[in-house]
N, C-alpha and C positions, 0 to 999 in steps of 0.2 A: 089634603092639605097642600101636597106638592102642586098639584094642578091649581089650585086657586092661587099660590105663589107665583106660577108661571103666568097665569092670566092677568094677575095685578101688575107684574112687572113689564108684561107686554103692552101695557098702557102708556108706559113712558116714552116720550118723543125727546130724547136727551142724551148728550154725549159731552165729554171733555177731552178733547185731543191731546192737550198737554196737562199732566197731572199738575194744577196750579199750586196745590197744597205744597209742593216740595221744590218749586223752581227755585234756580239759583244761577247767578251770571256766567257760572263756570260752562255752561253748555251753548254760550252764544256763538261761539266760533263756529260750530258746526251748522249753527242755523243761519247764520249771516247770508244775506241774499246771493252773494257771490262766491260765497265759501264752499270749499269740498270738505270732505272728513278731514278733520286736522291731524297732522302729524304728532307724535309725542312732543316734540320740541317746540310746536308753534305756540305763539303767545298772542292771541287775539281776543283774550277774555276781558272784559271790562272789569274794573275794580269798583265794586260798590262802596267799600269803605272810602276809597279815594274820592268818588263822586259826593259822598256826604259831607267830606272835609270840605270840599270846594263849594258846597252850596251856599246860596245866599243867606244872610242872616233871617229874611223874612220867609224862607223857603222851609216847609215842613219835610223833615226827612223821615221816611216811611221805613220801618223795618219788619222782620218777622214774616209771618205767612202772608201780610198783605203786600210786602215788598216782593216776595216771591209770586204773588198773583200777577202783579204788574210786569214781572220779568217773564212771566208765561205768555201774557199777551203780546210783549214785544216778541218773543221768539215765535211764536204761531205767525203773527202778522208779517214778519220780515222773512221768514222762511220761503224757499223754493222747493216746490213738490210737499208732500206730505210726511213731514217729519216730528214725530212727538218725543217728549224727554219727561224724564223724572229725575230729580236731583237732591243734594243735600240741601236742606234748609241753612245750614251752618256746617263749618268744617267739623267732621266726624258725627254728624246727625243727620241720617237719612230717615225718611218718614216711616218705614217699617223695618222690622228686624230681620228680613229676608228679601232679597233682590226681588224674586220671583213674585212674592206677595205684594211688592210695591209696583211692580209692572202690571199686575192684574186690573190695577186702577187707571190705566191708560186705555181710551176708546179703542175698542176692537181687540183688546188682549185679555185672554183667559189663561189659567194655569192648571196643570196637573200637580196632584199632591203625592208625596212619597213619605211614608213614615209620619204622617199628620204635618208635614211642612210642605210649602210650595217649592217646586223643583223644577218643572218644564213648563215652557210658555208655548202657547197658541195664537197666533196673530191671524186675524180675519178668516179663522176657521182651519187654518193650516198649522198642523202640528209641529212639536219641536224638532223633528227630522227636516222640516222644511225652512227652518230659521238658521241663518248663519250668525255666529256670536263672534265679535271681535273685542281684543282689549287695547285701547288707545290706537284703534285703526288697523290693528293687526290680527290676522287669522289665528284663532285660539285652537289648539287641540283640546280634545275631549275624551274622557274614559269613564266608564261605568261597566257594570258587570251584569246587566240586564237581570234576567229572572234567574240565574245561577244554574239553569240547566242545560245550558248550551253555551257554545262559543260567543262571547259578547259581539256585538256588530253595530250599534247604534252612533250615529253622529251627533246626536242630541246633547246639548250642552246642559248640564244639571247645575242649576243657579244655587242649589243647597251647598255647594261646595265652597262658596263665597260669602264672607261675612259682608254686611252692608256698610259698617263704620268707616271703611277704608276707601269708599267708593265717592267720587265726586260726583258722578252723573251717569246715566244710562240712557242712550238715544236709540229711538226705534225709526228705522228708514223703511217706511212702508211703500214707498214707490223706487223703483230702479232708478240709479244714477251712473254714469260711466265711470265716476271718480270712486264709486263705493266699490269694494270687492265683490265679486259675484259669489253666489252659493245659497242664497234665501230667496225662495219664492215668496214665502210669507212676509218676510221682512230680514233685514240686516240690522242687528242689534249692537251697538257699540257701548262697552263699559269703559268710561274714563276714570283715571285716578288722578289724585292732585298733582300740580307742579308749583314748586315755590315761586318761580320767577313771574308766573301769571298773577301772583298777588303779593307783591313786595312786603317785606316785614315780618315780624314774627307774630305768629298766632298758634293756637293748639287747643286741644279738648281731650279731655279725659272723663271716662264714664265707668261707673260700676252699677252692676243692678243684680239683682236676685230673680231667678224666674220659677213659678210653681205651675206645674202641668197637671190639671186636675183629672187627667186621664189615666194616670199612673195607678195599675192595679196594686201595687205594694206601697199604699199610702202617696203622700204628696210631698216629696223632698223638694227643698229649694235648692236650685242649682245656681252656680255663679257665673257672670259674664263680666269681662273687663275690656275695654277698649281704649286707645288712644291714639291721636294724631298730633305731630309737630311739624312745623313747616317755620322757616328761617330764611333770610337772606343777609348777606354781609359783603363787604368789600365794595361798597357804593352799589348794592343790589347787582354785582357782577356773578357770584356766587349764590347758589340757592341749594336747599336740603328739604326734603320732606320725607317723613318716615311715619308709618302707622302700623299699629298691631292690634289682634284682636284674639280673645281666648274665649270659648263658649262651651259650656257644658249644658246638656239636656237629658232629662230621663222622661220617657212617655209610654203610653200603651195604644195600640190599635187593636182592639178586639174585633174579630170579624167572624160571622156566620156565612157559610158559603156551600154551594151545590155544584158538583161536577155533571157532566152531561155525556150522553151517548150522542153521535152526530144525527142531526134531524131526520125524520122520516115523513112519509105521507101516509094517509090512513089506509090505503090500499096494499101498502108493502106487507109482506109475510117473511120475516127474516130473523135471525138471531137478534134478539135485543127489542124486537118491536112487539107491540101489544097484540095478544092472541085474536084473531079474526073471528067473526060471528060463527058461533058452532063449534069452534075449538075449545079444547079443555081451558078454563080460566076465563074464558070470555064472558060468563056470566058474574064475573067479579069486577066488571069494568062499568062505572056509571058514566053516561054521556060520551060514549067512545067517540073519538075525533072521526069525522067523515071520510070517505075514501079520497077527496082531494085535500082535505086539511093537513096542514103541517104541524108536527109536534115532536117534543124531545122528550127523551126519558132520562131521569135522574141515574147517575151512575156512582156518585159519591156524595158524601155530605160530612159537614166538620164544623165544629166550633173552635176557634183559635184563639188563644189568649197571647197577644203578641206584646212582648216588652223591649223598649228601645233604649239604648243609651248612645248618645251622639257626643263626640269630642270635635270641635272645630278650631284651627288655628290658623290664623291668616296673618301677614305681614307684606309690607310694601316699602321700598326705599327708592328714591329718585334724586340723584345729583345732576346738578345744572351748572354751566359756565358760559358766560357771556362776556368775552374778553372785549368786544367792541359791539356796539348798539346792532350791527347788522348779522352778527353771528351768534349762534346758540347751538351749544353742545348739551345733549342729555344722555344719561346713563341711567336705566332703572331696573328694578328686580321685582317681582312678585312671586309671593309664595303662598300656597294655600294646602292645607292637609285636614281632610274629614275623614274620621274614623268612626263607623258605625257598628253597633253590635245589636242584632236581633235575635231574641229567643222567642220560639214558637212553641206552646205546649196546647196539643189539641187532643179531642175525642173524636173520632170519626166512624162512619159506616160505609161499606161498599155493598153493591146491589149487582147481583148475577143474573137477573131479568128470568128467575124461575117462577115459583108460585106466587103470583102478585094480585093484589086487588087496587084499585085506582079511580080516582074521579077527575073530570076534566072540564074545563071552561068550554064555551063555544067557540067554533073555528072563526075565521079560515087558519088562524094561529092558536092552535089549543094548548093552553096550559094546564099544568097538572095543579089540582086542589090538594090531593094527598097521594101518596105512592107507598104501599105496603108490600113488603116481601116476607114470606115465610120459608123456613130452611129447614132441612135436615141437619143431623149432627155436623158440627165443625166449623159453624160460621162463627166469625170473631167480633168483638167491639175493640177497636184500636185505641191505644192511648200512646200518643208518640210525641217525640221531641225533636225540634230542629234548631240549629244555630247558624245565624249568618253573621259572619264578622269580617269586615273589610275596611280596606282603607284606600283614600283616593288621594294622590298628591299631584298638584300643578305647579309647576316652575315655568317661569318665563323671565328671560334676560334679554334686554333690549338696549340698542343704542340709536340715537338720532343727531344729524348734524344739519341745521338750518341756516342757509345764506341768503340774505336779503342783499342781492348782487345789484351794481348800478343798472340804469335803464328799465326800472320798475320790474325786475325779475326777481323771483324768490325759488330757490332750489333745497330740496329738502331729501336727504339721504337716510333710509330708515331700516334696519336689520334686527332680527331678534331669532333667538333660538328657545324654543317653549317645548315642554314636555308635559304629558298627563299620564298617570300610571294608576291602575287599580289592580290590587292583590289582596289575598286573606291575610288576616294577621295572628292566625293560630296554627296548629299543627293538625287540624282536622279537615281544613278547605273552605271553599268560598261558600258553599250552601249545602248543608248537611242534614241528615235525618236518621232518626233511630226508632225504630218501631217496637212496641210491645202490645199485647192483646190479652184481653180476657175471652176464651173459647166457649161457645155454648149459647149464642144468640138464637133464639127461637123465631122472632120475628122483628122486624124493625120498619118503622114508618117516618117519612117525612113530609110535613104539612106546609103548604104554602099559602094559608088564607090569611097570615099576617105578614107586616113587612119583614119580621124575622122568621126564617123557616125553622119550624119547630120539628127536633129530632126525638123520637121516641123508641125505645129498646125494651123488649121483654126477652128474658133469660129462659133456659131451661129450668125446671125444678130443681131446687138444691145448688144452683150457681149464682152467687152473689158480685154483680160487677165492681161492689166497693170492698171486697176482699183482697187485699193487697197479695196474699200468698197464692192467689191464682194467675197473677200477672206474669205472661210468658214473654221471653224476647223472641222476636220474629225478624224481619227483614230490616236491612239498612242501607244506606248509601251516603258515600262522601264526595262531593263534586268539588272540583279545584278548577277555577278559572283565573286567566290573566289578560289583562289589557294594557297595551302602551300605545299611545300615539305621540309622535315627535314631529315638529314641524320646524323648518328653517325658511325664513322668508326674506327677501330683500326686496325694497321698494324705492324708487326714484321717482320723485315728484316735482314738477316745475309749473311756475305760474308767471304770466306776463300780464302786469296790469296797464290797461290802455286808456288814455286820456281822452278818447274821441266821443261823438255823439251817439254813437251806437254800440261799438264793442267795448265793453267794460274789461274783460280779461279772458284769456287761454289757457287752460290747465292741461298739461300733457303727463304722462306717468307711465311707469313700467313696473311690473310685479313678477317676482319668481317665488314660486312656493314648492317646496320638496316635503311632501307629507308622507312619513312611514309608519305603518300601523303594523302591530303584531297581536293577534287574538289566538289564545291558544285554551284547550279544555280537556279535562279527563275526569272520569270518575272511577271509583271502586264500588262495587255492589254485592250484596249477599241477597239473593231472593229466596231468603228462607221464611216466607210468609206462613208457612204451617207449624213454624217453630224451630229455632236454632237449638234449644235446648230445655229442660225442665224450667218450670216455674222457681223450683227451689233453689236454683243456681242464682236468684236475683234476691239480694236481701229486702225484706219488707220495709225497713227504716230507710230505704233509698227512696220512696214514694212519699209525696205529700198530698193529701187530700185538698181541693180547692173546689169552692161552689162556683156555679155558672149564671143563673138568672141575674145575679146583681151585676155581673160583667158586662150586661147589656140594658143596664137602665135607660129608660125612655124609648126604647124600641119597641113598638107595638108587637106583642107575642111573647116578650120575656116573661118568664114565671108561668107561661101556660101549662095547665095540668097535662101531666105525661111528659113534659120537656125533662130531658138527661139533667138531673139536679145537681150532679157534681161529678168529678173525676180526679184520677190521680196524675199528677205532674212529677218531674224528677230532673235533677240537675244533669245536664248534657254531658259535660265532661266527665263526670264520675261514671255515668252509665257507658260511655264510649270506653273508656279505659277498661272498664270490667269485661265487656265484650271482647275487646282485644286479649286481654290476660286470659279469658276461658275459651274463646272460639278463633282467634287470630283473623278478627274481621277485617283488619287492615293489613297485616302482614302477610295473610294468605287467603284473599278474598276469592270468591267465586268468579267475580269479573274484574279485570284491571289489575293494575299493581301501583304499590306506593312507595314514597321515598323512605328509606330506611329510618326506623324509630318514631315514623309518622303515619298520618291517614292522609297526607297529601298525595293525591292521585298523579301518576306520570301522565303528561299530556299524550293524548291520543290523536287530539285535533290541534293543529298548530299552523295559522294562516298568517302569511306576509304579503302586505300589500303596500306598494310604493305609486304614490301618484306625484307626477311633476306637471305645474301649470305654469305657463307664462301668459301675462296680460298686460298689453300695452292699451293705452285708452287716450283719447284726446276729446276735450270739451271746451265747448264756446259759452261765453256769458254775456249777455247783451242786455242794455236797457234802452227803451225808446218810448216816443209818445205814439199811442194809438187813439184816435178820436180824442185828441187833447186831453188824455189820460195816460199817466205814467204806466209802463208795462216793462215787464222783464221775461226773459227766455233764457234757458239753460239746455244747450243741445250737445249731446255727446256720443261717442261709440267707443264700445269696449270690445276687444278681441280675446277670447279664452282659447287656449289649446292645451290640451291635457292628454298625458299618456298613462296608462296603467299597467303594472306589472304583478301579477298576482301568482303567489305559490301557496299551495296547501297541503299539509301533511296530513293523511287520513288514515285511520285504522283499517285493517284488512280482516273482515269477519270471516269464520270458517264452519261455523255450526250453531245450533239453537238448541235450547234447554225449555222443557215446560217445567216449571217451578211450583206453580200451585194452581187453582181452579181457572183463574183467568190472567195468569201471570207467566210471561216467557221471557227468556234472557238470551242474549246473543253471545256467542263465543268469538272471542278473538285469537288471532294468530300470535299476538304479542309483538308483531311487526307493523309498520307504516311504511308509507311511501308518499313522496312529494310529486305533486303534478303542477304544471307551470303554464299560464295562459296570459296573454297580453291583449290590450286593447287602447284604443284612442279616439278622441273625438274634439271638435273646434266648434266655437259658437261666436257669432257675431251678435254683439248687445246693444242695440241703440236705446236712447233714452232722451226725452225732451219734456220740460217743464215749463208752463206759462203762467203768468198771471197779470191781472190788469185790475185797477181800481176805478169801476165805472162811476160810483158815487163816493162823497167823502166819507171814508170809515167803512165802505163795503168794499170787499176784495173777492174777486173770482178767481179760480186756478182750474188748470187743466194739465194733465200728465199723460204720457203715454211711454212705456218701456217694455224691454224683453229681460226677463231673469231667468235663472236656472238653479236647481238644487241637484246635487249629485246622488247617486245610488248609495243605499247602506252598505256597509262592509260584508256583511254576509252574502248580499246578492252578487257582490264582485268577486268572491273568493273562487278557487277553482276546486276541482274533486267532488266526489260524492260520498256523502256519510249516511249511515243508517241509524236511526234512533233506538236506543239501548232495549225499550221494553215494549216489542209488540204485542197484541192482544190476539185473540183466538181468530177473529175476523182478519186479521192481517196487521202490517206495520207500516211505518211511515220513515220516510228520509228526505234528504235534500241534497241539490247540487247547485252550485253557483255559476256565474255568467260574468266574466271580467270585460266582455264586451259591451256592456249595457251603456247608453247614453244617457246624459241627465233628463230629468224633468224639464220642461221648459215652458214659461209663461209669457203671454203677451197680455199687458196690464194696460188699463184705462182707469184714470182717476179725475174726478171733478169735484169741486167743492165751493161753497158760498160762505161767506163770514161777515158778519156785522159787529164792528166793534163799538158798542153804544157808550161804553164807560171807559175810563182810564183802566179799570181793572175786571171788566166785564164784557162778554161777547156771546153771541149766538151763532152756531154754524151747522152746516149740513153737507155731508159728503157722500158721493156715490162712488164704488169701485166696480170694476169689472174684470176677471181674470179669465183667460182661455188657456187651459193646460194642456200639454200633449207629453207623448213619451212615458206614460204612467208605466210602472213596473207591474205587471201582473204575474200570476202563478198558474202555470201549467202543472197538471199531475198526470205522471205517467203510472198506469196500473201494472206493475212488471215484477217477476221475479228479480232477485239481486243477489250476487255473488254465489248462487247455487244453494241458498239457503231453503231447509226443509221445515215442513210444519209437523210436530212430532204429535199433534193432537188432531190430525186429519189424515189417516192413513189406514193400513191393515190392522195396526194393533189397536187403533182406537175403534174401527168397526168390530173386531172381534170382541172387545172389551164389552160394548153396547149390547152385542147380540147374545152374550153369555150372562150379562146382569140384567137386561131389561130395564135399563135405566140410564138416563143421560147426566146423572149426578156425578160431577167433577171429582169429588172425593173418593167416591166408590170406584169410578172408572182408572184413576191414578193408582189406586191401591191395587186394582187387578194387574195393570200393566207392570208395576213395579215387582209384583210377585211372580209374573208370568214370564218376563222379558229381562232377566237380571242382565244379559249381555249388552242390551241397549239401554241401561237406566243405572241409576246410582241411588240406592236408598240411603238417607241420611238421618233418619229419625222415624219417631212414630208418634201418634195422637190417640188418646183413649177417649171415646165420645159414647156416652150410654153403655158403657161396658164392653164396646168393640174397638178393637185395636186395628187403626188405619195407619198403614205406612206412608211415610212422606219422603220427599227426595226429587231428584232430576230425571226426567225422561229426555233422552237426547233424540233430536233428529237423524234418521238413518235413511239410507236407500231405500226406495219404495214409497217412502212418505210424499204426500202431496206437497208441490212448491209452496213455499211461505210467499204470497204475494206482498208487495210494499207500494204504497202511493208515494212515489218521488216527486216532490215539489222542485221545479226549476223557474227562476225568474226570467222574464223576457219583456222588452219594450212593447206594449200593446199598441194597437191603433187606436185605442180608446182615447177620447177627449173628453174634459170636464170644464164646464162653465161656471164659475162661482161669481156671484156679484152680491152687492150689500149696501146697506146704507148705514152712515155714521151721524148721529144727532147730538149735538153738545149745547149746555147752557152752563155758562160760567159768571156768577154774579157775586157782586160786593154790597151788602145793604148799607149803602151809605157810610157813616162814620160810625156805626154801632159796634163794630167788631165781628159782626156775624157774616158769613158768606156761604155760598154753596155752589158745588160743582156736580152736574148731574149727566150722565151719559147713557146712551141706549145704541148698541150696534145690532143690526139685522143682517143675518149671513144666510144666503140660499144657494142652492147648486142643483145641477141636473144629474150627478152622479151619487144617487141616494140608494141605500139598499131596500130591497123589495123584501119584505118578510113572507110574502105568499109564495115566491119562486121556489121550485123543488130544491131541496137540501143538497142534492146531486150537482146542482149546476152552480158554478163558481160566479161569483158576482164582483164587478167592478164598482167600488164606492169610496168616497173620501171620507176619512175618519177625521172627526173633530169639529165638524161644522156645527155650530150652534150661536143663538142670540146670546149676548151678555149685557149687562147693565151695571153701573155704578151710582151711589148716591152719597155724597159726603156733604155733612154739614160741619161747619167750623166756627171757632169763636178765638180771636187774638186782639187782646187789648190789656194794657195795664200790667204786662208782665204775665198775664195768664193766657195760654194757649190749650185749646181743647178740640178734639176732633172724633166724630163717629162717622164710620164709613160703612156701607152696606155694598157688597160685591155679590152678584148673581151670574150663574151661568145655566142656560138650559140643557135638556137632556141632549146627548151626543152620542153618535156611533163610534164606537171605540175599536172596531175591528172584527175579522173573521169573514174569510172568504166565501166559505159554505155554509155556515153558521154564525149568526151576527151576536155581538154583545153591545150593551148600552148602558152608559152612566147615566144615571137620573138627574134632574134639574137640582142644584145646590146653590144655596145663598148663606152667607155669613156676614155677621156684624163684628166689626172690630173698633176699638175706642182708645183713645189716649188723651192723656192731659199732662200740662206741665206748668209749673210756676217759678219764676226767676224771682226769689224772695231777696237776695243781694245780687248786685251786678256781677254777671258770670257764673253763678252758682244757682243752678236749676234741679228742682225736684221732679220726678216725673212718674207717672204711672201708665200701664199699658194692657189691654185686653184684647187677646185673640179669639174669635169665635164664641163671643160673649154669651151668646143664647144656647150654645151646645148643639148646633145644627148637625144631623147625622147624614152620612151618605149611604148610597144604595145602587146595585146595578143589577140587570136582569137580561134574559136573551129574547127570543122572538116575542115571547109573551111576557107581559109585565110580571105574572105570578112566578115565573122561573127566575127566582133571584139567584145571581151570580156571587154578590157579596152584599152584606148588610151590617155595617158598622155604626156603633153610636158615636156621637158627638161629645166633645168637653172642651171648656175654656181653658185658655192659657193666659196667666198673669204675671206680670213683671212690674217692679219698682226700682227705683234707684236714684242716682245723684249723677249730674254732668257739671263739669267744671270746665269753662270755655275763656280763653285769654286771647 
C-alpha cells in the first residue's frame, strides 16, 4: 500500500509556493519588491479593512479565503527571489493548530513529528539543523534535550513550543539575501507577531475549543484550549497595544514496536554476534544464509512500548508602540512560551545474546531477517520496564525597536533584543529515566519480521508464568539529567535610502552583532544490577497492573498474530523509584554517579559552555529598469560574517570498568572532572543577487544566485573527550569535539517561471540547485582510553572457559565471582533450575586486555554535495462557485546518498532528509461557510547513520476543517488531524528490519471563535 501511494503521488506535477489558504496582508512588507526583512517597528503592511472601506460602491469586496488567495498571488508575483509565506486568515486564526503543521503545506517544506505533533521542519531536503529561525527578524535561541541519553547539542528550533494563535505570519526565505541574517542553508524562517499600528483601530479574537485525541490508551478525554488576541490604537493612532495569550492542554499516546540492532556485517565475517559460518555449530538452523558479500544486521533487542503523553503549552505576547510624529515609531515587545511535556513509557522487551539461534533471511545484497530465534540456558529474562521523561522548555524574548523616517528619503532602524531558551526536568528524578524489572526463566524468544509490526514471542521454562506478578524481580535502573540554555543578545542597525532615479530604487545597509551563549550539561546515575537488585518479594504485587497488547496496535498488520506477547505488567514510575530508593538507595548510593541530596537528579559530569560572537555588516542595491521593453528588477548585495568560538567542556575522568551482567559493562568514575578549553574562528563573504523580468503580460521569470551558511551543532564544537557509560563486550564508544569547525557553505541557483492567468490563480514551476561543502564528517579512532581494561577479556575469563568448557556468561561470571574475590564484588544470587549462581561486579584489573573504544571526532571533510530539485504549483479558483484548489509537488535529488551495499565498517557521507513531498488542498468559502480538506505526503528518506543507515518510510495524512459564521463575528468550527489514521514506520538497510512501527489515530477538535 505504501508503494502504491508513492507511485500515485509521483504523478502530481503540482505545487503552491505560497499557502494561499491562509494568506493575510500582514506579510506584504517582507515580500515587497524592494523591501528587506522588516524590523519589528516597520509599518509597511497594507490595511485590508481600510481598502474595503474606501472601495467604490460598485466594487465587490472579497473577504475570507478568497481574499487571502488574492493576497497570496500578489505576494508571490511582487516578491524578489523565492519567498513563500503562510499567515493568519484573520487575527487569532491560523490555518493549523501547530506552526510546523502549517508550514508543511508550503512547497518544498516537510516536517518531522515528535509525540504525535509537528515539531521540526525540513526545507528542500535540508533538515531542521540547516534552517535558521527568526522572530520578527531577530535570531532566536533554541533549547531541547534531544534523546535524553547525552548532553543536548542541537540548533534545531522546535515549533511545538509556539502556539499558532498569537502568530501573524511565517515567512520562508528559500534564497539567500544580504539583508537576511545568515545561518540557514535550507531556508531562513521568520515568525512575525502582530503590531497594533500596522492596522489601526480596535480588533480582537477569542476562541475556546475542546480536543479529543483518539490515540489515548486510557480513554479519550477532551482537553481544553483557549486563546485570545486584542489590538487597539488610541490618541489619534499614536499609541498602540497588542497582546495575545494561549493555553493548551493535550493528552495522547504514541505506541511503538521497535527492534534494536547489532552493527552490520557481511556474510563472510566470523566474529561475536555474526551468524555461524557453514559447517560451524548452529549453521544448520539458518535458512537462506546471507552470501559472503551480502550485508546483514542482527537483532539485538526488541520491545513494545506504550507511550502516554501529557502536554501543557502556555504562550503570551505583548507589544507596545508609540508614534509621536509620523516619521518616528518606537516598539517594545515581549514574547513568552512555555511547553511542558510528560511522557510515560511502559514496555516489555527482550535482549539477544547471539548464542543458540535459528533464523531465516531474505535474499541479498541487503539481507533482512524474516525471523530470529534464540534459545537460552537458565537465567535469561523478560523485561518489564518503565520510563519517565518530564521536561519543560521556556522561551523569553524582550526586544525594542526605533524606526526613523529621516529627511532625504532615508529610513533608519535600531533594533535590539535579549532572548533566552531553557530546557530542564520538572521532577526530582531527571530528564530521562528508566527502571527495570524482569521475569527470569526465558527458554526461547523470537522476533518475526514478516508483517509491518514485528511480532515478539517468548517461551518460558516449565513452571514459570510471565503473568505471575509475584515473580517480577527489580533489576537495573538509570536516572539521566540534562540541561540546556541558549542566550542571545543581538543589536541590529539598518538604513535605507530611497532613490527617485530611473535605475536605482534604493540602497540598504546594515550591521548586526550577535552574542550567543550556550550551556549544555548532562549527568546520570546508574545501577547495572540487571541480574537482580533484590528478591521479587521486595516488590508488592499490587504495584503492578496487567495491560493487553494487540489492541494497542490496531490497524497495524501483524497485531494479534498467534504467539505475539498478549499482555504484560505496567507500574507507576514514581512509586517504583521511591520504593527502590528506600530499599536499595538506588539514587543516594548508586553504583555510578551521584545525585543531589534528597533527589534522583544526577550531578552533572559533562558541562559544556560555548560562546559565539558574530558581526555581520551588509550592503544591498535594489534597482528597476526596462529590459527588451519589459520592466525588470534586480537586487544585489553582499554580507560579511565574522564569528569567534570559545568552547569549554567539563568532562568526567573514568578510572575503571565493571562487568555487571552477561553483556553489560559499567564505567567507574573518579568523581572528579576537569575543564578543557579550545577556540576557533571563521569568516565568510556571502553574495546574493535576484533578478526578475515579465517577458509577456502576466508571465514572470526569475533567477537568483546566493551563498548561504549553516553553523556546526554544539556537540561538534565542544572541547574534551567523553566515554559512553555502557560499553559492550566487543568494545565501547566515545566522542571528542572540535571547536575549530567552519560552517557548511552552499552556493545556490534558483530559476522559476510563473503564469498568473487569473486574479486568484496561477501556475508556476521552479528549479533549484545547491552545491554544499564543509560537511562535518565523523572519523573514528579505535583506541584504548584512560587506561581502561576489559574484565571479560583476560586471564580470569580464559581460566573460567577452560575449567567450565562453556562460554555461557552466567556460568563464567559465577566462576570468577567465586574464585577471584579480591577483584570482584558479590551483590546477590539467582536460583535457576535449582542451581544458585552468584551475581555482582567483576572489576577490570592489571593483566586484563585493554578495553578499546571507538572515539568519534568531527571534522570538516572535503566532501561536497549537489542537491537539486523542481517545484511545481497550481493555485486555482473555480470562478465564483466558492471552490478552489491548491496543489504542489516538490522533487528533491542529491548525489550524496547512502549506499546500502557498502561494507558496514566503512563510514559513508550522505545527506539526511532528502525526499519528495506533495500537498493537495481543496477548499470552499462562500456564504459564511468555510471548509478545507488537505492531504500532505512525504516520500521515504534517510534519517541518519554513518555506518548503518536508518530510514523513515513514506507517510501521508489527511486533515480537514470546517467553520460557519452563524452571526457576524461568531463562528463555530471543527477540525480533524490525520483523519484516516495513517501509521508510521522506519527500517534499516532491509525493509524487513523495522526500527519502529506505530499505529495512527485521528485528533478532533471543536469550538467557538468570536472576532470583533
